[in-house]
C-alpha positions in Angstrom: 0.0 0.0 0.0 1.6 3.2 -1.2 2.0 5.9 1.4 2.7 9.6 0.6 3.1 12.9 2.4 2.6 16.3 0.9 4.2 19.3 2.6 5.4 22.8 1.6 9.2 23.2 1.5 11.0 24.6 4.5 14.5 26.0 4.8 16.8 23.6 6.6 13.8 21.9 8.3 13.6 20.4 11.8 14.1 16.7 12.4 10.3 15.9 12.3 10.2 17.0 8.7 12.7 14.4 7.8 10.9 11.8 9.9 7.8 12.3 7.7 10.0 12.0 4.5 11.5 8.7 5.8 8.0 7.4 6.8 6.5 7.4 3.3 7.1 6.0 -0.2 6.8 9.3 -1.9 7.2 12.8 -0.5 5.6 15.6 -2.5 6.8 19.2 -2.1 3.8 21.4 -2.4 5.3 24.7 -3.5 2.3 25.7 -5.6 0.9 27.0 -2.3 0.9 30.7 -1.5 4.0 32.0 0.1 3.5 33.1 3.7 5.6 35.6 5.6 7.3 35.0 8.9 6.9 31.2 8.4 9.2 28.3 8.0 9.5 28.6 4.2 12.6 30.9 4.2 13.9 30.6 7.8 14.7 28.3 10.7 16.1 28.3 14.2 19.6 27.5 15.5 20.9 27.5 19.1 23.2 30.3 20.4 24.6 31.2 23.8 22.1 34.0 24.1 19.1 31.9 23.0 17.4 30.9 19.7 18.4 32.7 16.5 16.6 32.8 13.1 18.6 32.1 10.0 16.5 33.8 7.3 16.9 33.9 3.5 15.9 37.4 2.4 13.2 37.1 -0.3 11.3 39.6 -2.5 7.8 40.1 -1.1 6.9 43.8 -1.8 3.7 44.0 -3.9 3.8 40.2 -4.4 0.9 39.4 -2.1 -0.3 36.3 -4.0 2.9 34.8 -5.2 3.4 31.1 -4.6 6.4 29.6 -2.9 7.9 28.4 -6.2 7.6 32.0 -7.5 9.4 33.6 -4.5 12.8 34.9 -5.4 15.9 35.6 -3.3 16.6 39.2 -2.5 20.4 39.1 -2.2 23.3 36.7 -2.8 25.3 37.3 0.3 22.8 35.4 2.5 24.9 32.2 2.2 28.0 33.8 3.7 26.0 35.3 6.5 24.4 31.9 7.4 27.7 30.1 7.2 29.3 32.7 9.5 26.4 32.3 12.0 26.8 28.6 12.0 30.5 28.7 12.6 30.2 31.3 15.3 27.6 29.3 17.3 28.6 25.7 16.5 32.4 25.7 16.3 32.5 23.8 19.6 29.9 21.2 18.6 31.3 17.7 18.7 31.0 17.0 14.9 31.5 20.5 13.6 34.7 19.7 11.7 33.0 16.6 10.1 29.8 18.4 9.1 30.9 22.0 8.3 32.8 21.2 5.1 29.9 19.2 3.7 27.3 21.8 4.8 29.4 24.6 3.3 29.4 22.8 -0.1 25.6 22.9 0.0 25.6 26.6 0.7 28.1 27.2 -2.1 25.8 25.3 -4.4 22.9 27.5 -3.5 24.8 30.8 -3.8 23.6 31.6 -7.3 20.1 30.1 -7.0 17.4 32.7 -7.6 14.3 30.9 -6.3 13.6 29.9 -2.7 11.9 26.7 -3.7 15.0 25.5 -5.5 17.2 26.3 -2.5 15.0 24.4 -0.1 14.9 21.4 -2.4 18.7 21.3 -2.6 19.0 21.3 1.2 16.1 18.8 1.8 17.6 16.4 -0.8 21.2 16.6 0.4 20.3 16.3 4.1 17.9 13.4 3.3 20.7 11.7 1.4 23.1 12.2 4.3 20.6 10.6 6.7 20.3 7.6 4.4 16.6 8.4 3.5 15.7 6.6 0.2 12.2 8.1 -0.2 11.3 9.4 -3.7 11.0 13.2 -3.5 8.8 14.9 -6.1 7.1 18.2 -6.8 3.4 19.2 -6.9 4.3 20.5 -10.4 4.1 16.9 -11.5 0.4 16.7 -10.6 -2.8 18.3 -11.8 -4.1 20.5 -8.9 -7.8 21.4 -8.8 -10.3 22.4 -6.1 -9.9 23.4 -2.5 -6.9 22.4 -0.3 -8.3 19.0 0.7 -9.5 18.3 -2.9 -6.0 19.0 -4.2 -4.5 16.6 -1.7 -7.0 13.9 -2.7 -6.2 14.4 -6.4 -2.5 14.2 -5.7 -3.0 10.9 -3.7 -5.1 9.4 -6.5 -2.7 10.5 -9.3 0.3 9.1 -7.3 -1.5 5.8 -6.8 -1.4 6.2 -3.0 -3.7 4.5 -0.5 -2.5 6.2 2.6 -1.8 9.9 3.4 0.5 10.8 6.2 0.4 14.4 7.6 1.3 16.4 10.6 -1.1 17.3 13.5 -1.4 20.9 12.3 -3.4 19.7 9.3 -6.3 18.8 11.6 -7.2 22.5 11.3 -8.0 22.3 7.6 -7.9 18.8 6.2 -11.2 17.2 5.4 -10.2 13.7 6.4 -13.7 12.3 5.7 -13.3 13.4 2.0 -10.0 11.3 1.7 -11.3 8.4 3.7 -14.5 8.3 1.6 -12.4 8.0 -1.5 -10.3 5.1 -0.3 -7.4 7.1 1.1 -6.4 6.3 4.7 -5.4 9.3 6.7 -2.6 8.8 9.3 -1.4 11.5 11.7 2.3 12.0 12.4 3.3 11.8 16.1 6.0 14.3 16.9 6.2 13.4 20.6 8.8 11.3 22.4 12.0 12.4 20.6 15.2 11.6 22.4 17.4 14.4 23.6 21.1 14.6 22.6 24.2 16.6 23.6 23.0 20.0 22.4 24.9 23.2 23.0 23.6 26.0 25.1 21.0 24.4 27.5 18.1 24.1 28.0 17.4 21.5 25.3 15.1 22.6 22.5 13.7 20.1 19.9 12.2 22.5 17.3 15.4 23.8 15.8 16.8 23.1 12.3 18.1 19.6 11.8 21.6 21.1 11.2 21.8 21.4 15.1 21.4 17.6 15.3 23.9 17.0 12.5 26.5 19.3 13.9 26.2 17.6 17.3 25.8 14.0 16.3 27.0 13.6 12.7 26.5 10.2 11.3 24.7 9.1 14.5 21.9 11.6 13.7 19.4 9.0 12.4 19.4 7.3 15.8 17.6 10.4 17.1 14.8 10.3 14.5 11.8 8.1 15.3 11.4 6.6 11.9 14.8 4.9 12.1 14.0 3.1 15.3 
């Protein structure tokens, strides 16, 4: 029974995002959705000695109220250098910094000339998933015919993908018409984000909802042990 998940792309997402990817047969990045400001699309959190800090990709939003995520463009090139500097400043004492930083830097250099946020997010998601050993097929909503409201679009993607089960996060309970999917032969399963193990994280107290690069810089190749889908 084919299982899929459909989520908007995030910038260097938290570990739960990769758990969803690793829990399905196909992961569809839904970047046909409208871009939302002050969200996870272009930013994420890291730990610092003075608390949590946002790493934000500057994007062009002025007078673009209805642009989709895939239409959203980067506002400046130097963001990659700023993010790498912030990571080095705050994680140079992490146990696996020397192992991860060169690999991570290469991804940033690859994104340096990318113009679209969606393309940048896809590069990071794909490279991190590969490092974690995730084999899930990652596709785009561009590959599917999208019609109707939000739940109807999800149903159509499931049917076109040949899926019989749809996995989604608990926040979807606020909008997803699960009866519509179930009535059309698509089982709806809710992701459980509780019960994650803590690891040796810099700058206590421990905080789970940071970018996965925090886990990678602290645990390196042992990172999958701290994702639920690998256990």
